[in-house]
C-alpha positions in Angstrom: 7.2 174.7 281.4 9.5 177.5 280.6 10.5 176.0 277.4 7.2 175.8 276.3 5.9 179.4 277.6 9.1 180.9 275.4 7.9 178.9 272.5 4.3 180.6 272.7 5.8 183.9 272.7 7.9 183.6 269.9 4.8 182.4 268.1 3.1 185.3 269.3 5.4 187.5 268.1 5.7 185.9 265.0 1.6 186.7 264.2 2.8 190.5 264.8 5.1 190.2 261.3 1.9 188.3 260.0 -0.3 190.8 260.5 1.3 194.0 259.3 2.5 191.8 256.2 -1.3 191.5 255.7 -1.8 195.5 256.4 0.7 196.1 253.9 -0.6 193.8 251.2 -4.0 195.4 251.3 -3.0 198.8 251.8 -0.6 198.4 248.9 -3.6 196.9 246.8 -5.7 199.6 247.7 -3.5 202.4 246.7 -2.8 200.6 243.1 -6.2 200.0 242.2 -6.7 203.8 243.1 -3.8 204.3 240.7 -5.4 202.3 237.7 -9.0 202.0 238.5 -11.2 204.7 238.8 -14.6 203.7 241.0 -16.5 206.6 241.4 -16.8 207.4 245.3 -14.0 205.6 246.0 -10.9 207.5 245.2 -8.4 208.5 247.2 -7.5 211.6 246.0 -3.8 211.3 246.7 -2.3 212.1 243.2 -0.4 209.7 241.1 3.2 211.2 242.3 2.1 210.2 245.9 0.0 206.8 245.2 3.4 206.3 243.4 5.4 207.0 246.3 3.1 205.1 249.0 3.1 202.2 246.4 7.1 201.8 246.5 7.3 202.6 250.4 4.5 199.5 251.1 6.2 197.1 248.6 9.6 198.0 250.5 8.4 196.9 253.7 6.8 193.7 252.5 9.8 192.6 250.4 12.2 193.7 253.2 9.7 191.9 256.0 9.8 188.7 253.4 13.7 188.7 253.4 14.1 189.4 257.1 11.8 186.0 257.8 13.5 184.3 255.1 17.3 185.1 256.6 15.5 183.8 260.0 14.5 180.5 258.3 17.8 180.1 257.3 19.7 180.6 260.1 17.7 178.2 261.7 19.3 174.4 261.9 16.8 172.4 259.3 15.2 170.2 261.5 14.3 173.5 263.6 13.5 175.5 260.8 9.7 177.4 260.6 8.8 180.3 258.1 6.5 181.7 260.7 8.5 181.7 264.1 9.9 184.2 265.7 10.1 187.9 264.7 11.4 190.4 262.2 9.8 193.6 263.7 10.0 193.4 267.3 14.1 192.6 267.4 14.1 195.7 264.7 12.3 198.3 267.2 14.1 197.1 270.4 17.2 198.1 268.2 16.4 201.3 267.6 15.2 202.0 271.2 18.1 200.6 273.1 20.1 202.3 270.7 18.8 205.7 270.7 19.0 205.2 274.9 22.6 204.2 274.6 23.5 207.3 272.4 22.4 209.2 274.8 25.1 208.1 277.2 27.9 209.1 275.0 26.4 212.4 273.3 30.0 213.2 272.0 30.7 209.6 269.5 26.6 209.8 268.9 27.0 213.5 267.4 30.5 212.2 265.1 28.3 209.4 263.9 25.6 211.4 262.9 28.2 213.8 261.4 29.7 211.0 259.6 26.5 209.7 258.3 25.1 213.0 257.2 27.8 213.6 255.3 28.5 210.3 253.7 24.9 210.5 252.9 25.5 214.0 251.1 29.0 212.3 249.4 26.5 209.5 247.8 23.5 212.3 246.9 26.3 214.4 245.3 27.5 211.3 243.3 24.2 210.6 241.9 23.8 214.2 240.6 27.3 214.0 238.9 26.4 211.1 236.9 22.7 212.9 236.2 23.6 216.4 235.6 24.8 217.4 232.5 25.7 221.2 233.2 29.1 221.6 234.0 28.6 224.5 236.2 26.5 222.2 238.4 28.7 219.3 238.4 31.7 221.4 239.4 30.5 222.1 243.1 29.6 218.8 243.2 32.9 217.4 242.3 34.4 219.9 244.5 31.9 218.9 247.5 33.1 215.0 246.6 36.8 215.9 246.6 36.8 217.4 250.2 35.2 214.2 251.5 37.8 212.4 249.5 40.4 214.4 251.3 39.6 214.7 254.8 36.5 212.7 255.9 37.9 209.1 254.1 40.9 209.5 256.0 39.4 210.4 259.5 37.2 207.3 259.1 40.3 205.3 258.3 42.6 206.6 260.9 39.5 205.4 263.6 39.1 202.5 261.8 42.7 201.4 262.4 42.6 202.6 265.9 39.8 200.3 266.4 41.7 197.6 264.7 44.9 197.7 267.0 42.5 198.0 270.3 40.5 194.2 268.8 44.3 193.3 268.1 45.8 194.3 271.7 42.3 192.7 273.5 42.9 189.3 271.8 46.4 189.2 273.1 45.4 190.0 276.1 42.6 187.6 276.1 45.2 184.6 274.7 47.3 185.0 278.2 49.7 187.4 276.9 48.8 190.1 280.1 52.1 192.1 279.7 51.0 193.2 276.3 49.5 197.1 276.4 47.9 198.6 274.2 49.5 201.8 272.4 46.8 204.6 272.0 47.4 208.2 272.5 44.3 210.6 272.3 41.2 211.5 274.4 38.2 210.5 272.7 36.3 207.1 273.4 38.8 205.1 271.7 41.3 206.0 274.1 39.1 205.9 277.1 38.5 202.2 275.6 42.2 201.5 275.3 43.1 202.6 278.9 39.7 200.7 280.2 41.2 197.4 278.8 44.5 198.5 280.1 42.9 199.0 283.5 41.4 195.6 283.2 44.5 194.1 282.0 46.6 195.6 284.9 43.3 194.5 287.7 43.8 191.0 286.5 47.6 190.7 286.5 47.5 192.3 289.9 44.8 189.7 290.7 47.2 186.9 289.7 49.9 187.8 291.8 48.1 188.3 294.5 46.3 184.6 294.3 50.3 183.3 293.2 51.0 184.9 296.5 48.4 183.2 298.7 49.0 179.6 297.3 52.8 180.6 298.5 51.7 181.8 301.8 49.3 179.0 302.2 52.3 176.3 301.2 54.7 178.5 304.1 51.4 178.0 306.3 51.3 174.3 306.1 55.0 173.9 306.4 55.5 176.3 309.5 52.0 175.3 311.4 53.5 171.6 311.4 56.6 172.9 312.2 55.8 175.1 315.2 53.2 172.1 317.0 55.8 169.6 316.1 58.5 170.7 318.1 57.4 170.9 321.5 55.0 167.9 320.8 58.3 165.9 320.3 59.8 167.8 322.6 57.0 166.6 325.0 57.8 162.9 323.7 60.7 162.8 324.0 61.1 164.0 327.7 58.3 161.8 329.1 59.8 158.5 327.5 62.9 159.7 329.4 61.1 159.7 332.7 59.6 156.2 332.0 62.4 154.6 330.8 65.3 155.7 333.1 66.0 155.7 336.6 66.4 159.3 337.3 67.5 160.7 340.2 65.4 164.0 341.7 67.2 166.6 340.5 67.4 165.2 337.0 63.5 164.2 337.1 62.6 167.8 338.4 64.3 169.2 335.2 62.5 167.1 333.1 59.2 168.2 334.8 60.4 171.6 334.0 61.1 171.3 330.4 58.0 169.5 329.7 55.8 171.8 331.7 57.3 175.1 329.6 57.1 172.9 326.4 53.3 172.1 327.3 52.9 175.7 328.1 54.2 177.1 324.9 52.3 174.0 323.0 49.2 175.6 324.6 49.8 179.2 323.8 50.2 178.0 320.1 46.8 176.2 320.2 45.0 178.7 321.8 46.5 181.7 319.1 45.4 179.2 316.4 41.6 179.4 317.8 41.9 182.9 318.4 42.6 183.9 314.7 40.8 181.6 313.4 37.5 182.8 315.0 39.0 186.1 313.9 39.2 185.4 310.8 35.8 183.7 310.6 33.9 186.7 312.0 32.5 185.1 315.1 34.7 187.3 317.6 32.0 189.8 319.6 33.6 192.7 320.9 32.8 193.8 324.2 32.8 198.1 323.3 33.8 200.1 326.8 34.6 204.0 327.6 38.2 203.2 328.2 41.2 205.4 328.9 43.6 204.4 326.3 46.9 205.9 327.6 46.2 204.0 330.9 45.8 201.1 329.0 49.2 201.2 327.4 50.8 202.3 330.8 49.9 199.2 332.7 51.1 197.3 329.3 54.1 198.7 329.3 54.7 198.2 333.2 53.8 194.7 333.0 56.2 194.0 329.9 58.8 195.5 331.7 58.7 192.6 334.5 58.7 190.1 331.6 61.2 191.2 329.5 64.2 188.7 328.6 66.6 191.0 327.7 67.6 193.2 330.5 69.9 195.6 327.8 66.7 196.4 326.1 65.1 200.0 327.4 61.6 201.0 326.7 60.8 204.8 326.5 57.1 205.8 326.0 55.9 209.2 324.4 52.2 209.1 325.6 51.3 212.6 324.4 48.4 213.5 327.2 46.6 211.6 330.0 43.6 210.4 329.7 43.1 209.8 325.6 39.3 208.0 326.2 37.6 205.8 323.0 35.1 203.2 322.6 37.3 200.0 322.5 37.5 196.5 323.3 39.7 197.0 326.6 40.9 192.7 326.5 41.3 193.2 323.0 43.5 196.2 322.9 45.2 195.0 326.0 46.3 192.0 323.3 47.4 194.3 320.8 49.5 196.2 323.1 50.8 193.2 324.6 51.5 191.4 321.4 53.5 194.3 319.7 55.4 195.0 322.9 56.2 191.4 323.2 57.2 191.3 319.4 59.7 194.0 319.6 61.1 192.8 322.5 61.8 189.3 320.9 63.2 190.9 317.8 65.1 193.6 319.0 68.9 194.0 318.5 70.1 193.9 322.4 71.7 197.4 323.3 69.2 199.3 321.7 65.9 201.0 323.0 62.2 200.5 322.1 60.3 203.5 321.8 56.4 203.9 322.3 54.4 206.5 321.3 50.6 207.6 322.1 48.7 210.6 320.3 44.8 211.3 319.6 43.2 213.4 316.5 40.0 214.5 316.5 38.6 210.8 315.8 41.4 208.5 315.9 43.6 207.0 318.6 47.3 206.8 317.2 49.7 204.7 318.1 53.6 203.9 317.1 55.9 201.4 318.3 59.9 201.5 317.0 62.7 199.1 317.3 65.7 198.1 315.9 65.7 194.8 314.2 68.1 192.2 315.0 67.1 189.9 311.9 67.3 191.8 308.3 64.5 192.0 306.8 64.6 190.6 303.5 60.7 190.4 302.5 57.7 193.0 302.3 57.5 193.7 305.4 53.5 193.4 305.1 53.9 189.6 304.9 54.8 189.5 309.2 51.0 190.2 309.0 50.5 186.6 307.5 49.7 183.5 310.0 52.7 181.8 310.8 55.4 184.4 309.5 58.5 185.4 311.3 61.2 188.0 311.1 63.3 184.9 312.1 63.1 182.6 309.3 65.2 180.0 311.3 62.7 179.9 313.8 64.7 179.6 316.8 62.9 182.1 318.7 59.7 181.0 321.2 57.1 183.0 319.5 54.4 181.4 317.7 54.3 183.4 314.5 50.4 184.4 315.0 51.4 187.9 317.0 50.9 190.3 314.5 48.3 188.2 312.6 46.0 188.5 315.6 46.6 192.5 316.1 45.9 192.9 312.5 42.3 190.9 312.9 42.1 192.7 316.3 42.4 196.4 314.7 40.6 195.6 311.6 37.1 194.4 313.6 37.4 197.5 315.5 37.3 199.2 312.2 40.7 200.5 312.6 44.1 200.7 310.4 47.5 199.2 310.7 50.5 199.0 308.7 54.7 198.3 308.8 57.1 200.8 308.0 60.6 199.4 307.7 63.9 201.9 307.4 67.2 200.0 307.1 66.9 198.3 310.5 64.4 200.5 312.1 60.9 198.7 312.3 57.7 200.7 312.7 54.4 199.3 313.2 51.8 202.2 313.3 48.1 201.5 314.5 45.4 203.7 313.8 42.3 202.9 316.0 38.7 204.8 316.1 37.4 207.0 319.1 34.0 206.1 318.2 32.3 202.8 317.5 29.7 203.3 314.6 27.3 200.4 314.5 
């Protein structure tokens, strides 16, 4: 149906060309008859010169229309050729309409082109007058204009052409895969802007390609790490179950095996829960229970609980809370999880005998949190990668962490519309969190 409608539209457009051609032929015939045939009462009274001009203009329109239709006819495949198919006039006027609208978007280019066209047209007229004028005085001025045109306008046009060709060649190299190629162009005109836009597109594409490669690498690491972290406790559980089934064990040994089973099963449970949490947050199915909470009190309680569960007695937590209370509209349970994960992460990866510093402050519209610790492991990769799932500072994966703690923290902070970033200064590891005080829906 669409093909039939399109064909019908094209046929209607062809009738416009035919109608204009018929009208032009009729008018040309009328003007020709008025010039050479005297009919009393029917003379147009245009005069010979005006009639001659109109006749030539109509002849030009007729010949131009026929030439355009012939071009369309030859352009089509042989089996689709039809002389009265499609239109020449509609695309022609459409070109003028769209061109005039586009020219208004950059008046500097439009003005330069108009001046160039006018100077070139005048040069053509001068060349014609030089060829047809025999007065040396008149010819001298015309020759002077032609010399100025050749000395200034032609080099200007050639320089623009050269720069356009440079941009064209550079674009072709980039399109062929040489993304390291940069189009060199100095200036402040439209061609320089075009070169800059292409270079920016190339840089954006290169950045996207690097991000994609990084994503593929992290995806591979994710599969490897999740397999390892799920397999390790599961293998231990299977082995200890086999021990309990096959050996005649003493009650003390059996109790020790059961305690190990309980610890490994609990770790597996936490890992699976973290996996579910990060999956729900990534899919956007988590709903926040926004309340008006005191963030300072919540942080104090999280620090107190972390002190009772601290694995390293040599670590000391120093909090610097600017004031009490610090109120904000947040999900208390989720923010507790943020504090719990960040403090637990600092305790797990801090150098023994060092201090963990926790700062809390507020601005007019944000809650400002920072935790700082001295890392026990050298961070020889981009710190932002720690937000990726299953990424650990402990590359040997000997600690009990799931590798999902910071990824969960980042998801919770972003769900609240906040920001989180990591800064590393030597062995000093800093996590900075900004949370909005007000919840805008």
